[in-house]
C-alpha positions in Angstrom: 54.8 12.4 77.7 52.6 15.3 76.6 51.4 13.2 73.6 50.4 10.4 76.0 48.5 12.8 78.1 46.7 14.3 75.1 45.7 10.8 73.9 44.5 9.8 77.3 42.4 13.0 77.6 40.9 12.4 74.1 40.0 8.8 75.1 38.4 10.0 78.3 36.3 12.5 76.4 34.6 9.9 74.3 30.9 9.1 75.0 31.3 5.3 74.9 33.4 3.5 77.6 36.9 2.4 76.6 37.3 -1.2 75.4 33.6 -1.4 74.7 32.2 -4.4 72.9 30.9 -3.9 69.4 27.2 -3.7 70.5 28.0 -1.1 73.1 30.0 0.9 70.5 27.1 0.7 68.0 24.4 1.7 70.5 26.6 4.5 71.8 27.0 5.8 68.3 23.2 5.6 67.8 22.6 7.4 71.1 24.9 10.2 70.0 23.0 10.5 66.7 19.5 10.4 68.3 20.4 13.1 70.8 22.3 15.2 68.3 19.0 15.4 66.3 17.2 16.1 69.6 19.5 18.9 70.6 19.3 20.5 67.2 15.5 20.1 67.0 15.9 18.1 63.8 12.6 16.3 64.5 12.3 14.4 61.3 15.7 12.7 61.9 15.0 12.3 65.7 11.6 10.7 64.9 13.2 8.2 62.5 15.0 6.5 65.4 11.7 5.5 67.1 9.2 2.8 66.4 5.8 4.3 65.5 4.3 2.6 68.5 7.1 3.6 71.0 6.1 3.3 74.6 7.6 6.3 76.4 7.3 6.5 80.2 8.3 9.7 82.0 8.1 9.9 85.8 6.9 13.5 85.8 5.3 13.8 82.4 3.3 10.6 82.1 3.1 7.9 79.4 2.9 8.2 75.7 2.3 5.3 73.3 2.8 6.8 69.9 5.9 8.4 68.2 4.1 11.5 66.8 2.8 12.4 70.3 6.2 11.9 71.8 7.9 14.0 69.1 5.2 16.7 69.6 6.2 16.9 73.3 9.8 17.4 72.3 8.7 20.2 70.0 6.7 21.9 72.7 8.9 21.4 75.7 12.5 20.9 74.6 13.2 22.6 71.3 15.1 25.9 71.8 15.0 25.4 75.6 17.0 22.4 76.7 20.1 20.4 75.6 20.6 16.8 76.7 24.1 15.5 77.6 24.9 11.9 78.3 27.0 11.3 81.5 29.5 8.8 79.9 30.5 7.0 83.0 26.9 5.8 83.5 26.4 4.4 80.0 25.7 0.6 79.8 24.4 -1.7 77.0 23.0 -5.2 77.4 22.0 -7.5 74.6 18.5 -8.9 74.2 18.7 -12.3 72.6 17.1 -12.4 69.1 15.7 -8.9 69.6 18.2 -6.0 70.2 19.6 -4.2 73.2 18.9 -2.4 76.4 20.7 1.0 76.9 20.8 2.6 80.3 22.5 5.5 81.9 22.1 9.0 83.2 21.9 12.3 81.4 21.9 15.9 82.3 19.8 18.7 80.9 21.2 22.1 80.3 19.1 25.2 79.9 20.0 26.9 76.6 19.3 30.4 77.9 21.4 30.2 81.1 23.8 27.4 79.9 23.4 25.8 83.3 23.0 22.1 83.6 20.8 21.8 86.6 18.7 18.7 85.9 19.7 15.0 85.9 17.7 11.9 85.2 18.1 8.2 84.6 17.0 6.5 81.4 16.5 3.1 79.8 15.9 2.6 76.1 15.1 -0.7 74.4 16.4 -0.9 70.9 15.0 -3.4 68.4 16.9 -4.6 65.3 14.2 -4.2 62.6 15.0 -4.8 58.9 18.7 -4.1 59.3 17.9 -0.8 61.2 17.8 0.0 64.9 14.6 1.5 66.3 13.8 2.5 69.9 10.6 0.6 71.0 10.5 1.6 74.7 11.9 4.5 76.8 11.9 5.0 80.6 12.9 8.4 81.8 12.8 8.6 85.5 14.5 9.9 88.7 14.4 13.5 87.5 16.2 15.6 90.1 18.2 18.7 90.6 21.9 18.3 90.0 24.1 18.7 93.1 26.6 21.5 93.2 29.4 19.1 92.5 27.5 17.7 89.4 26.9 21.3 88.2 30.6 22.1 88.5 31.5 18.9 86.7 29.1 19.8 83.9 30.6 23.3 83.7 34.0 21.8 83.2 33.0 19.5 80.4 
């Protein structure tokens, strides 16, 4: 019985929904890699996941249409300050015929100094399959808001 509970807990802790199709599994793994680099401020690796002409739309920060400018924003405003965490239950992937995939979900942002996860936002990323590699061509980051007390407690128990 305890082994079954341990297995169930491990499955629930994964970042990709259970019984995911292969595309969802692949994009989920890519999301984890992109944001591992983001969280570690490994900007050369992070940058490599984006098309040079990525279109990045941020509801409070504006629009950027070039990878280097977007990465510079991460360097200035994120590195050493904030960590991103995917909210697994919100993660969805949809195929785009003969192009790639749409990834959507919600993520929380945790202040590294306080270790509090007080911000939440929705996101959409468009992935293109280019020369046997995946690249993000468009990003929407929107609906930024303060986390509710319940969401903060949930993040603290992660």
